[in-house]
N, C-alpha and C positions, 0 to 999 in steps of 0.2 A: 730564312733562318735555317740551322742546319739543328741537325736531331742524331743525339749517340743512339746506339740502340736499343739500349735499357727504355729509354723515352721513346723511342720512335715503336719498339713494341706494344707499352705501355699504349699510346696513341690507337695505335691496328687493333687491338683486342680489343675499347670501348667502340671503334668505328663499327666493328664488325658484329658486336654486341648489339651497337642501336637499331642496325640493319636487320637484323632478325628476334621478332617482337615475343618472340617465345622464351628465348635464349636471357633478351633482357630481363625479363621476369625473374628469371630461374636465377640470374646475379645478382638482382635487389632480396631476392628472398637470405641469397647465402652472406648478404653482406648484413642483413636483420637479424637473419640468425648467432653468427660468431661473428660480427664486428667488421673495419678495416683495419689493415694491417699502415702501420703508420713508424715511421723508418725515426728515431730517435735522434 
């Protein structure tokens, strides 16, 4: 599988968040509060 830099950065960020439970909770709290930006 080939990754471009933005896609690889997004996957790496999610993997890092998933390995740190306190940050994972903070991430979802932010999503719950502000929503998730979706490209049009």
